[in-house]
C-alpha positions as CSV (number, residue, x, y, z in Angstrom):
1,M,-10.9,-1.2,-9.9
2,D,-8.6,-4.2,-9.5
3,W,-6.9,-6.2,-6.8
4,I,-3.7,-8.2,-6.4
5,L,-3.8,-11.1,-3.9
6,Y,-1.0,-13.3,-2.6
7,A,-1.6,-15.5,0.5
8,D,-2.9,-13.0,3.1
9,D,-1.4,-9.9,1.4
10,I,-4.0,-7.8,-0.6
11,M,-3.4,-4.8,-2.7
12,L,-6.4,-2.8,-4.0
13,L,-5.9,-0.7,-7.1
14,S,-8.4,2.0,-8.2
15,H,-8.6,4.9,-10.6
16,S,-10.2,7.2,-8.0
17,L,-10.5,7.8,-4.3
18,N,-14.3,7.2,-4.5
19,A,-13.8,3.9,-6.2
20,M,-11.2,2.9,-3.6
21,Q,-13.6,3.8,-0.8
22,L,-16.3,1.6,-2.4
23,M,-13.8,-1.3,-2.5
24,L,-12.9,-0.8,1.1
25,K,-16.6,-0.8,1.9
26,I,-16.9,-4.2,0.1
27,C,-14.0,-5.5,2.2
28,D,-15.8,-4.2,5.4
29,D,-19.0,-6.0,4.4
30,F,-17.2,-9.2,3.5
31,A,-15.3,-9.2,6.8
32,N,-18.6,-8.7,8.7
33,D,-20.3,-11.5,6.8
34,Y,-17.5,-14.0,7.2
35,D,-16.3,-13.0,10.7
36,L,-12.8,-11.9,9.4
37,K,-10.6,-9.1,10.7
38,F,-8.3,-6.8,8.8
39,N,-5.1,-5.7,10.4
40,T,-5.6,-1.9,10.1
41,E,-2.2,-1.3,11.8
42,N,-0.4,-2.5,8.5
43,A,-3.0,-1.1,6.1
44,V,-1.9,2.1,4.2
45,A,-2.8,4.1,1.1
46,M,-0.6,5.4,-1.6
47,R,-1.5,7.6,-4.6
48,I,0.1,7.5,-8.0
49,G,-0.6,10.0,-10.7
50,A,-0.6,13.7,-11.5
51,R,-2.2,14.6,-8.1
52,H,-0.1,12.1,-6.0
53,N,0.9,14.8,-3.5
54,A,-2.5,16.5,-3.2
55,I,-4.2,16.5,0.2
56,C,-7.4,14.5,0.0
57,E,-10.2,13.0,2.1
58,P,-9.0,10.1,4.2
59,L,-9.9,6.5,3.2
60,K,-11.4,4.3,5.9
61,L,-11.2,0.6,6.6
62,V,-13.2,-0.9,9.5
63,G,-13.9,2.7,10.6
64,K,-10.2,3.6,10.9
65,E,-8.5,6.1,8.6
66,L,-5.7,4.8,6.4
67,Q,-2.4,6.6,6.5
68,F,-1.2,8.0,3.1
69,V,2.5,7.0,2.6
70,Q,5.1,8.1,0.1
71,S,6.4,4.5,-0.4
72,L,5.4,1.0,0.6
73,K,6.8,-2.6,0.3
74,Y,4.6,-5.2,-1.3
75,L,6.0,-8.7,-1.7
76,G,9.6,-7.4,-1.5
77,V,9.1,-4.6,-4.1
78,F,9.2,-1.0,-2.9
79,L,6.6,1.2,-4.7
80,V,6.9,5.0,-4.6
81,S,4.2,7.6,-4.7
82,A,5.0,9.6,-7.9
83,K,3.5,11.1,-11.1
84,H,4.0,7.7,-12.8
85,F,4.3,4.1,-11.6
86,K,7.7,3.8,-10.0
87,C,9.6,1.2,-8.0
88,T,12.8,1.8,-6.1
89,V,15.7,-0.4,-5.1
90,D,17.4,2.1,-2.8
91,R,16.7,0.0,0.3
92,V,18.0,-3.1,-1.4
93,K,21.2,-1.3,-2.3
94,V,21.8,-0.3,1.3
95,K,21.4,-3.9,2.4
96,V,23.9,-5.1,-0.2
97,Y,26.4,-2.5,0.8
98,R,26.0,-3.3,4.5
99,V,26.6,-7.0,3.9
100,F,29.5,-6.3,1.6
101,N,31.1,-4.0,4.2
102,C,30.7,-6.6,6.9
103,L,32.4,-9.3,4.8
104,Y,35.3,-7.3,3.5
105,L,36.2,-4.9,6.3
């Protein structure tokens, strides 16, 4: 189990769904103890590994189920749910082409 933290953006990393649910429980307990609130509207889950596309039991944060997504953006980097760790720059390319077209057309 591991976590990455930058300002108010937190990414939890875990080797299993059970371990992830335990980490989310720790977050719940911490929030209750220190009167903090998590924005569950922006909280999502993503799986990476051989079973990345398997249907599984939902993860919960503050009693709300987290949506499993195929890609997410963290600190400007787009991560993709796949068999191995993978990043994508497709969305950045689209923005570059859009700006280029605006300037030169």
